[in-house]
BAMARZA-673833 format. One line per 3 residues: their letters; for each residue x, y, z of N, C-alpha, C. Coordinates in Angstrom, 2 decimals, decimal comma, padded with zeros to 5 digits. Example, Ala and Ser with C-alpha at 12.3 -4.5 7.8 and 13.67 -1.06 7.14 Angstrom:
2
as = 013,19:-005,69:007,80:012,30:-004,50:007,80:013,20:-003,30:007,80; 012,85:-002,25:007,08:013,67:-001,06:007,14:012,90:000,03:007,87
***
This chain:
206
mir = 000,83:-001,20:000,00:000,00:000,00:000,00:000,87:001,27:000,00; 001,82:001,34:000,94:002,69:002,50:001,03:003,55:002,61:-000,23; 004,02:001,46:-000,71:004,86:001,46:-001,91:004,06:001,97:-003,11
dql = 002,81:001,59:-003,22:001,97:002,06:-004,32:001,72:003,56:-004,23; 001,49:004,04:-003,03:001,27:005,47:-002,83:002,52:006,27:-003,19; 003,66:005,76:-002,77:004,93:006,42:-003,08:005,17:006,46:-004,58
yrv = 004,83:005,38:-005,24:004,99:005,31:-006,70:004,11:006,37:-007,37; 002,87:006,49:-006,93:001,95:007,46:-007,52:002,42:008,90:-007,28; 002,95:009,13:-006,09:003,47:010,46:-005,77:004,65:010,80:-006,68
rkq = 005,54:009,85:-006,89:006,70:010,08:-007,75:006,28:010,32:-009,19; 005,31:009,56:-009,66:004,84:009,74:-011,04:004,15:011,09:-011,19; 003,40:011,50:-010,18:002,74:012,81:-010,23:003,77:013,92:-010,20
res = 004,80:013,75:-009,38:005,87:014,75:-009,33:006,54:014,88:-010,68; 006,84:013,76:-011,31:007,49:013,78:-012,62:006,58:014,41:-013,67; 005,30:014,08:-013,63:004,35:014,64:-014,59:004,24:016,15:-014,44
dfl = 004,14:016,62:-013,20:004,04:018,06:-012,95:005,30:018,79:-013,38; 006,44:018,17:-013,09:007,72:018,78:-013,46:007,84:018,90:-014,98; 007,55:017,84:-015,70:007,69:017,84:-017,15:006,71:018,82:-017,80
qgf = 005,53:018,93:-017,23:004,56:019,88:-017,75:005,07:021,31:-017,58; 005,56:021,63:-016,38:006,11:022,95:-016,13:007,35:023,22:-016,96; 008,19:022,21:-017,07:009,43:022,34:-017,85:009,11:022,67:-019,30
sii = 008,12:022,01:-019,86:007,73:022,23:-021,25:007,24:023,66:-021,46; 006,44:024,16:-020,54:005,92:025,53:-020,66:007,05:026,55:-020,55; 007,93:026,35:-019,57:009,04:027,28:-019,36:009,98:027,29:-020,56
ake = 010,28:026,11:-021,10:011,17:026,01:-022,26:010,57:026,74:-023,47; 009,27:026,61:-023,65:008,60:027,28:-024,76:008,63:028,79:-024,59; 008,32:029,26:-023,39:008,32:030,70:-023,13:009,73:031,27:-023,23
lkq = 010,72:030,53:-022,74:012,11:030,96:-022,83:012,52:031,20:-024,27; 012,17:030,28:-025,14:012,52:030,41:-026,56:011,93:031,69:-027,15; 010,67:031,95:-026,85:010,00:033,12:-027,40:010,58:034,42:-026,84
iyr = 010,82:034,44:-025,54:011,34:035,65:-024,89:012,76:035,94:-025,36; 013,59:034,92:-025,42:014,98:035,12:-025,85:015,01:035,62:-027,30; 014,14:035,06:-028,14:014,08:035,50:-029,53:013,69:036,97:-029,62
fit = 012,76:037,39:-028,76:012,32:038,78:-028,76:013,43:039,71:-028,27; 014,05:039,35:-027,15:015,07:040,22:-026,56:016,30:040,35:-027,46; 016,67:039,27:-028,13:017,87:039,29:-028,98:017,55:039,57:-030,44
ngg = 016,29:039,82:-030,74:015,87:040,13:-032,11:016,22:039,01:-033,09; 015,98:037,76:-032,68:016,17:036,65:-033,61:017,02:035,51:-033,10; 017,53:035,59:-031,87:018,32:034,49:-031,33:017,44:033,31:-030,93
dae = 018,06:032,28:-030,37:017,32:031,09:-029,98:017,87:030,55:-028,67; 017,03:029,88:-027,92:017,43:029,31:-026,63:016,75:027,98:-026,42; 017,44:027,06:-025,75:016,90:025,72:-025,50:017,18:025,29:-024,07
ldl = 016,16:024,71:-023,45:016,32:024,01:-022,18:016,16:022,53:-022,46; 017,13:021,73:-022,05:017,09:020,28:-022,30:017,41:019,52:-021,03; 016,74:018,40:-020,87:017,04:017,50:-019,75:018,29:016,70:-020,08
vds = 019,22:016,64:-019,15:020,42:015,84:-019,37:020,05:014,37:-019,51; 019,13:013,91:-018,69:018,64:012,53:-018,75:017,12:012,58:-018,84; 016,58:012,41:-020,04:015,14:012,51:-020,24:014,38:011,36:-019,59
ldp = 015,05:010,22:-019,37:014,40:009,07:-018,74:014,26:009,26:-017,23; 015,18:010,01:-016,66:015,13:010,30:-015,22:015,42:011,79:-015,04; 014,42:012,64:-015,19:014,64:014,09:-015,22:015,24:014,68:-013,96
fse = 015,19:013,96:-012,84:015,72:014,50:-011,59:017,15:014,05:-011,28; 017,73:013,27:-012,17:019,03:012,67:-011,85:020,23:013,53:-012,23; 020,15:014,22:-013,39:021,33:014,90:-013,92:021,17:016,40:-014,12
gie = 019,99:016,92:-013,96:019,80:018,36:-014,12:019,39:018,78:-015,51; 019,63:020,07:-015,81:019,16:020,68:-017,05:020,31:021,38:-017,77; 020,30:021,31:-019,09:021,26:022,04:-019,92:020,58:023,28:-020,48
fnv = 021,27:024,41:-020,39:020,74:025,67:-020,90:021,70:026,17:-021,98; 021,25:026,15:-023,23:022,07:026,58:-024,36:021,35:027,68:-025,14; 022,13:028,60:-025,67:021,54:029,69:-026,44:022,32:029,88:-027,75
rpl = 021,64:030,49:-028,69:022,28:030,85:-029,95:022,03:032,33:-030,20; 022,97:033,18:-029,76:022,81:034,61:-030,02:022,69:034,88:-031,51; 022,08:035,98:-031,87:021,86:036,32:-033,27:023,16:036,25:-034,08
kks = 023,11:035,50:-035,17:024,23:035,35:-036,11:025,45:034,67:-035,48; 025,22:033,89:-034,42:026,30:033,15:-033,78:025,90:031,68:-033,64; 026,85:030,86:-033,23:026,58:029,43:-033,06:026,00:029,15:-031,67
wkn = 025,54:027,92:-031,47:025,01:027,52:-030,18:026,11:027,51:-029,13; 025,78:027,99:-027,93:026,75:028,03:-026,84:026,07:027,63:-025,54; 026,87:027,01:-024,67:026,40:026,72:-023,33:026,53:027,97:-022,47
mki = 025,68:028,11:-021,49:025,72:029,28:-020,60:027,10:029,52:-020,00; 027,84:028,45:-019,78:029,13:028,56:-019,11:030,15:029,36:-019,90; 030,02:029,42:-021,22:031,03:030,07:-022,05:030,54:031,37:-022,68
lsa = 029,42:031,88:-022,23:028,90:033,12:-022,76:029,63:034,32:-022,18; 029,59:035,43:-022,89:030,14:036,67:-022,36:029,23:037,19:-021,25; 029,69:038,19:-020,52:028,91:038,73:-019,41:027,55:039,25:-019,89
gek = 027,57:039,98:-021,01:026,32:040,51:-021,54:025,38:039,42:-022,01; 025,93:038,40:-022,67:025,11:037,29:-023,15:024,52:036,49:-021,99; 025,31:036,34:-020,92:024,80:035,64:-019,74:023,64:036,41:-019,11
tis = 023,79:037,73:-019,07:022,73:038,56:-018,50:021,43:038,41:-019,28; 021,53:038,52:-020,61:020,35:038,40:-021,46:019,71:037,02:-021,29; 020,54:035,98:-021,28:020,03:034,61:-021,15:019,35:034,39:-019,81
sla = 019,99:034,88:-018,75:019,44:034,71:-017,41:018,12:035,46:-017,25; 018,06:036,67:-017,79:016,82:037,44:-017,72:015,70:036,76:-018,49; 016,03:036,20:-019,65:015,02:035,49:-020,44:014,45:034,33:-019,64
lif = 015,32:033,60:-018,94:014,86:032,48:-018,11:014,01:032,97:-016,94; 014,43:034,05:-016,30:013,65:034,62:-015,19:012,26:035,03:-015,66; 012,20:035,67:-016,82:010,90:036,10:-017,35:010,03:034,90:-017,71
alh = 010,65:033,84:-018,22:009,90:032,63:-018,55:009,33:032,00:-017,28; 010,13:031,96:-016,23:009,65:031,44:-014,94:008,52:032,32:-014,40; 008,64:033,61:-014,61:007,61:034,54:-014,13:006,27:034,29:-014,83
iyk = 006,33:033,97:-016,12:005,10:033,68:-016,86:004,46:032,39:-016,35; 005,30:031,40:-016,07:004,78:030,12:-015,58:004,21:030,24:-014,16; 004,95:030,91:-013,31:004,52:031,11:-011,92:004,69:032,60:-011,58
psp = 003,71:033,41:-011,90:003,83:034,85:-011,66:004,10:035,18:-010,19; 004,99:036,13:-009,99:005,31:036,61:-008,65:004,89:038,07:-008,54; 004,37:038,49:-007,40:003,94:039,89:-007,28:005,09:040,88:-007,14
lhf = 006,28:040,39:-006,82:007,40:041,29:-006,56:008,72:040,65:-006,99; 009,55:041,44:-007,67:010,86:040,97:-008,12:011,93:041,99:-007,71; 013,08:041,50:-007,29:014,23:042,35:-006,98:015,37:041,98:-007,92
mde = 015,93:042,96:-008,62:017,04:042,73:-009,55:018,14:043,74:-009,28; 019,36:043,28:-009,21:020,48:044,13:-008,85:021,39:044,39:-010,05; 021,35:045,61:-010,58:022,24:046,07:-011,66:022,22:045,10:-012,85
vda = 021,03:044,75:-013,31:020,92:043,83:-014,44:021,41:044,46:-015,73; 021,56:045,78:-015,75:022,01:046,47:-016,96:023,52:046,69:-016,99; 024,23:046,24:-015,96:025,67:046,54:-015,84:026,49:046,04:-017,02
ald = 026,18:044,84:-017,52:026,99:044,23:-018,58:026,35:044,38:-019,96; 025,27:045,15:-020,06:024,56:045,27:-021,33:024,98:046,52:-022,09; 024,95:046,44:-023,43:025,18:047,63:-024,23:023,89:048,44:-024,28
lkn = 023,97:049,64:-024,84:022,84:050,56:-024,83:021,60:049,96:-025,48; 021,79:049,29:-026,61:020,65:048,71:-027,33:019,91:047,70:-026,46; 020,66:046,82:-025,81:020,03:045,79:-024,99:019,43:046,35:-023,71
vvi = 020,01:047,43:-023,19:019,43:048,07:-022,01:018,01:048,55:-022,33; 017,86:049,17:-023,49:016,55:049,68:-023,90:015,56:048,54:-024,11; 016,01:047,47:-024,79:015,13:046,33:-025,06:014,67:045,68:-023,76
vge = 015,62:045,43:-022,85:015,28:044,80:-021,58:014,38:045,71:-020,75; 014,69:047,01:-020,73:013,87:047,95:-019,99:012,43:047,99:-020,48; 012,26:048,00:-021,79:010,91:048,02:-022,36:010,17:046,73:-022,04
yik = 010,89:045,61:-022,08:010,22:044,34:-021,79:009,79:044,28:-020,32; 010,66:044,72:-019,43:010,32:044,72:-018,01:009,13:045,64:-017,76; 009,09:046,76:-018,44:007,97:047,68:-018,27:006,65:047,02:-018,67
qra = 006,69:046,19:-019,71:005,50:045,45:-020,11:005,07:044,47:-019,02; 006,06:043,79:-018,43:005,75:042,81:-017,38:005,26:043,50:-016,11; 005,52:044,80:-015,98:005,15:045,53:-014,77:003,66:045,81:-014,70
nns = 002,92:045,42:-015,71:001,47:045,63:-015,69:000,79:044,83:-014,59; 001,38:043,67:-014,25:000,75:042,83:-013,22:001,73:042,37:-012,15; 002,85:043,08:-012,03:003,84:042,70:-011,04:004,72:043,91:-010,71
qff = 005,42:043,86:-009,59:006,32:044,93:-009,20:007,76:044,48:-009,38; 008,59:045,35:-009,94:010,00:045,06:-010,12:010,82:046,14:-009,42; 011,67:045,72:-008,50:012,57:046,64:-007,81:013,96:046,37:-008,35
iic = 014,52:047,34:-009,08:015,76:047,10:-009,82:016,79:048,18:-009,54; 017,94:047,77:-009,11:019,08:048,69:-009,01:019,68:048,76:-010,40; 019,68:049,95:-011,00:020,20:050,08:-012,36:021,21:051,21:-012,46
lrn = 021,97:051,19:-013,55:023,09:052,12:-013,71:022,94:053,03:-014,92; 022,06:052,69:-015,84:021,98:053,39:-017,11:020,77:054,32:-017,21; 021,01:055,50:-017,80:019,91:056,44:-018,02:018,81:055,81:-018,87
smf = 019,20:055,01:-019,85:018,22:054,41:-020,76:017,25:053,50:-020,03; 017,64:053,01:-018,86:016,75:052,16:-018,08:015,81:053,02:-017,24; 016,37:053,92:-016,43:015,50:054,64:-015,51:014,70:055,75:-016,18
ela = 015,05:056,13:-017,41:014,25:057,11:-018,13:012,86:056,57:-018,48; 012,73:055,24:-018,46:011,44:054,62:-018,75:010,53:054,59:-017,53; 011,07:055,00:-016,39:010,29:054,94:-015,15:009,17:055,98:-015,15
ekl = 008,16:055,71:-014,35:007,07:056,67:-014,18:007,41:057,69:-013,11; 008,15:057,25:-012,09:008,52:058,16:-011,01:009,87:057,76:-010,44; 010,65:058,74:-010,02:011,98:058,50:-009,47:012,01:058,89:-007,99
ygi = 012,68:058,05:-007,21:012,89:058,36:-005,79:014,38:058,41:-005,52; 014,82:059,43:-004,81:016,24:059,55:-004,50:016,50:059,48:-003,01; 017,45:058,64:-002,64:017,88:058,54:-001,24:019,38:058,80:-001,20
yki = 019,81:059,75:-000,41:021,22:060,10:-000,37:021,59:060,54:001,04; 022,89:060,64:001,27:023,37:060,98:002,61:024,25:062,22:002,54; 024,03:063,14:003,43:024,85:064,34:003,51:025,01:064,72:004,98
ndt = 026,25:064,91:005,41:026,53:065,28:006,80:025,88:064,31:007,79; 026,03:063,02:007,50:025,50:061,96:008,37:023,97:061,98:008,49; 023,32:062,61:007,53:021,85:062,65:007,51:021,33:062,06:006,21
tkf = 020,39:061,14:006,29:019,79:060,55:005,10:018,64:061,43:004,63; 018,65:061,74:003,33:017,59:062,57:002,77:016,89:061,83:001,63; 015,73:062,37:001,25:014,88:061,69:000,28:014,25:062,70:-000,68
ism = 014,24:062,39:-001,96:013,56:063,21:-002,95:012,78:062,30:-003,89; 011,81:062,87:-004,59:011,07:062,12:-005,60:010,73:063,05:-006,75; 010,66:062,50:-007,96:010,36:063,30:-009,14:009,98:062,37:-010,28
ipe = 009,48:062,94:-011,35:009,24:062,16:-012,55:010,44:062,34:-013,47; 010,73:061,38:-014,35:011,93:061,46:-015,19:012,04:062,75:-015,98; 010,89:063,29:-016,43:010,92:064,51:-017,24:011,45:065,71:-016,47
dvn = 011,40:065,64:-015,15:011,82:066,78:-014,33:013,27:066,70:-013,88; 013,96:065,61:-014,22:015,32:065,43:-013,72:016,23:066,56:-014,17; 016,19:066,91:-015,46:017,09:067,94:-015,98:016,72:069,34:-015,49
nyv = 015,46:069,52:-015,10:015,01:070,84:-014,66:014,94:070,96:-013,14; 015,23:069,86:-012,46:015,09:069,85:-011,01:016,17:070,71:-010,37; 015,77:071,58:-009,46:016,73:072,43:-008,75:017,13:071,71:-007,47
fek = 018,27:071,04:-007,52:018,73:070,28:-006,36:019,28:071,22:-005,29; 019,08:070,83:-004,07:019,69:071,54:-002,95:021,22:071,47:-003,13; 021,90:072,56:-002,87:023,35:072,57:-003,05:024,01:071,87:-001,87
fsy = 024,60:070,71:-002,14:025,25:069,93:-001,09:026,75:070,20:-001,15; 027,26:070,96:-000,22:028,70:071,20:-000,21:029,20:071,28:001,23; 030,44:070,89:001,41:031,04:070,97:002,72:032,55:070,92:002,54
tyg = 033,27:071,25:003,57:034,73:071,29:003,49:035,33:070,02:004,06; 036,23:069,41:003,30:036,91:068,20:003,75:038,37:068,30:003,33; 039,27:068,25:004,30:040,69:068,35:003,98:041,05:069,66:003,32
gke = 040,35:070,73:003,69:040,65:072,03:003,12:040,04:072,27:001,76; 039,28:071,30:001,23:038,68:071,44:-000,09:037,16:071,39:000,02; 036,50:072,13:-000,87:035,05:072,11:-000,90:034,59:070,89:-001,70
cyi = 033,73:070,09:-001,12:033,26:068,87:-001,76:031,77:068,97:-002,07; 031,35:068,23:-003,08:029,95:068,26:-003,49:029,40:066,84:-003,60; 028,11:066,73:-003,38:027,42:065,46:-003,60:026,85:065,49:-005,02
vlc = 027,09:064,47:-005,78:026,56:064,38:-007,14:025,67:063,15:-007,23; 024,43:063,33:-007,70:023,53:062,19:-007,86:024,00:061,36:-009,04; 024,04:060,05:-008,87:024,53:059,22:-009,96:023,63:058,01:-010,19
smt = 023,97:056,84:-009,63:023,27:055,61:-010,01:021,83:055,57:-009,53; 021,04:054,69:-010,16:019,61:054,64:-009,91:019,15:053,26:-009,45; 018,07:053,24:-008,73:017,39:052,00:-008,37:015,96:052,12:-008,87
vlf = 015,49:051,15:-009,62:014,19:051,26:-010,26:013,17:050,35:-009,63; 012,01:050,88:-009,32:010,91:050,08:-008,78:009,74:050,12:-009,76; 009,44:048,99:-010,36:008,28:048,89:-011,24:007,08:048,50:-010,38
yva = 005,95:049,04:-010,70:004,76:048,62:-009,98:003,61:048,54:-010,98; 002,41:048,28:-010,53:001,30:048,01:-011,43:001,09:049,12:-012,45; 001,23:050,36:-012,04:000,99:051,47:-012,95:002,25:051,92:-013,67
gwh = 003,36:051,32:-013,43:004,61:051,72:-014,07:005,80:051,28:-013,26; 006,81:052,10:-013,21:007,97:051,77:-012,39:008,48:052,99:-011,65; 009,14:052,73:-010,54:009,71:053,81:-009,73:011,23:053,65:-009,69
tvi = 011,90:054,73:-009,38:013,36:054,70:-009,30:013,85:055,39:-008,04; 014,83:054,80:-007,41:015,49:055,43:-006,27:016,87:055,87:-006,72; 017,21:057,13:-006,47:018,51:057,67:-006,86:019,46:057,58:-005,68
ksr = 020,58:056,94:-005,88:021,60:056,89:-004,84:022,65:057,96:-005,12; 023,56:058,18:-004,21:024,55:059,22:-004,42:025,95:058,76:-004,04; 026,94:059,50:-004,52:028,33:059,23:-004,14:029,09:060,56:-004,11
lm = 030,24:060,55:-003,48:031,06:061,76:-003,41:031,89:061,90:-004,67; 032,04:063,13:-005,15:032,85:063,41:-006,32:034,00:064,35:-005,90
***
């Protein structure tokens, strides 16, 4: 009796896994093709007879290139591939909130825009909190939030992207080592939410 129940549980586990795997693999292919404007991606079971024994192979074919395993991709290609897989998983099992740290760091300008636009589409039914470095990413935001530190005090600002160039920032200056120093706003953190995305601006000393 117990052995039969265990067998049924294992078969159900395998069936559920293969069903989910098939959906994720299909979505991955479509998303990767969209993000790379024509590339291809494949998820394959190392051992199709025993899907839990050897794991999964993840291979991609960037546009106008040959098939490659994830292990030998460039930093930018790995980022694109990983994001495509994350988005595929999100479609299969939607999550209300996502945190991403500097996903644009290894991407060129073209791919930053493509990824940013795609994430904005996914933000219709989910929230994305993203630390980003590129203007092309946070310019797509609906609202920006800035958190910075001056004289051991944390401060906060908020604005819409259109107001960044016209925003009259408080003049942050102080003397250090006999020199006048300034705070310059630089990198961004982006929060996508149902109606769009938000950005937090961090600061550093110049």
